[in-house]
N, C-alpha and C positions, 0 to 999 in steps of 0.2 A: 477577645481581642476586638474591642468594635471598630477600629480602624480598619480591620482586614475583611468583615463581613462584607458581603455582597449589598450592592445597591440595587433598588426597583425604581425606575419612571413610570410614575402614572400622568393624568391629566388632572387639572382642577375642573371642577366644575360650578355653574351657578349655584346659589345657595337653594332655589325651590329643587330644582333636580338633583343635586344632592342628597336632601332631605326625601325625596320620592324613592331613591334607589337604597339609601339606607335604612327605611322604614319596610321597604319589601326585602331586604336582606335580612332584616332583625327576625321577621316574620318567616322564614324559609331556611334560612343557613342554621347548622347546629350549632346552637350556643355557646359548645365547648371548644368549636373551631372559629367561632368567629372573634377573631384578633383585631381586625382590620375596618375601614368603613368601606363602603360600597365601592369602585374604583375602576376604571378602564385603564389598562398596563399596557404601556408601550413596550417596556424592556424589563424582563423578569430577572436577569442578574449580569449586573455589570461588576467590576473589577472595584473594591471597594479601596484598596490604595489608589486609585484613579478618581479617587474624591472631587481633587482640586480641578481638574482637566473637564471631569464630567458637569461639573457646576458651571465652568466658563462657558461650555459648549451650549449647556440649557439656558443659560443666561443670553447668549446670543441670538441662540431660536427663537426664545421668548419676546426679545426687546425688536424684533421685525417680524412679528404674528400679532395679527388683529384678533380678538376674540372669534370663535369657529362656532355659529350654530349646526345643533344637531338634533336629531330625533330616533327614537328609537322604531324598530322595524320589524318585531314578531319575537318570539321567543326562540332562542338555540339552545338544543339538546347536546348535553354533555356528558350524556351516560349516565352516571351516577351523581348528576346534577343540572341545573339549569340556568340560563341566562337571558340577558336579551340584548338583540343584535343592535347596534348603533351606526346609524349613519351619518356620515361626517367629511363630505367628498375632499375638503383638502388634509384631512389628518393624517392618512397614509403617505403626502408626500413629506409632509414634515418629519413624520418619521423615519420616511427613506434617507432623506437628506442625513438625519443623528446616526441613523444605521451605516452609512458609508464612511461618515469618520470615525465611527467604532469597530467598524467592520472586523478587525485581529481580535477583538474583545470579545465578541458575541458568542453566547451558546447556543446548541442546534436550536432551543425554543425561540429565541430571537432570531437567529437566521430563519427562521421560516416564514416572515413577515407578520402582519398584522390583520387579524379579523376583529374589528373592532365590537365590544363587546361587554356589557357589566355583569358578572358573576353574581346571582342572588342565592344560589344554592351548589353547593359542592360535598362529594363525600357523603351521600344516602345512599339507601337501597333503590332501586330501578323503580319500582311500585311508587315510592314518595316522591322521585324526580319527574316520573309521568303526571304526576298530581300536580307539580308546579309549573310544569312545562302548559298544563291545561289552562290554570289561574292566568300564566303570564298571557296567554295566546288572547286571552279575554280582554286583558286592559286598555284601555285608550291609549294613544301614543303619549310618549313622554317628551316633551322638546325643553329647549334650553341653550345654552351658550357652554362652550370650551373654554374657560378662563385662563387657563394657563397649564405651566407645568408644574409635577411635585417631585421631590427627588425623595427616595426613602431608602433606611437601613433596615437590612433585613435580619433580625434576631432570633431566629431558629425558631419562629410562630409569629409572635408581633414582628410590629415595624416600627421603624421610629423615623419620625418627618424631620428629615434634614434641612431642607428649605425650600421656597415656593419661588417660583419663577413667573410672576404674571405676564400676560400678553397685555398688547396697548388695547386700549377700548377703541372703539370704532371711529371716536372723535379724536383719534390720535393721543391722547392720555395713557399713563399705565393706569392699572383697574389697583 
C-alpha cells in the first residue's frame, strides 16, 4: 500500500553540488544498496497517511525560505560507512520549526535532532570505511546552495520522489 508507506524529507541541492555528492556516492557506496541519489535527510520516517499535511507544511516552509549557502566540513565516521559533514547555519532552525509542528509523529531517530551530513558510504566493513574516510578527509571543500525541500516515499529500499518544494531565490522569486 504505497499511500501508507513512510515519508522522508530531504533537501535539494544545486546541480553542481548534487553532482559532486552523487559522484562520490557512486564511487564508494555498495552498488547493490545504492538505490537513491546522495542526500541530506531532515526527517527519516513521517507517517505516510499524513501526506497532504506534510506537503502543506513543506510548501509553507519553502515559500518563506531563501536559498541557503552550505559547505562541507570534513569527513564523518559512521562506523561501517562515511559521510561529509555539512555546515549550513540556518538549516537546523528550519528543521526545528518543522519538527515542532510534527512532534507527535517523530520516530526516535528524528527526535534526536539534526547532524547535517551527506552519506557517501554505508554498510561496508570497517577497513573499507576507514579508507573512504581518509579519501573524504583529503577532498577540497564542496560549497553550494540548498535550493529547497524534497518529499519522498520509502518503498522498502528505493525511494519515490513525491514532490519538490523550491526555496525563493535571493532575488525573491521561486526557483
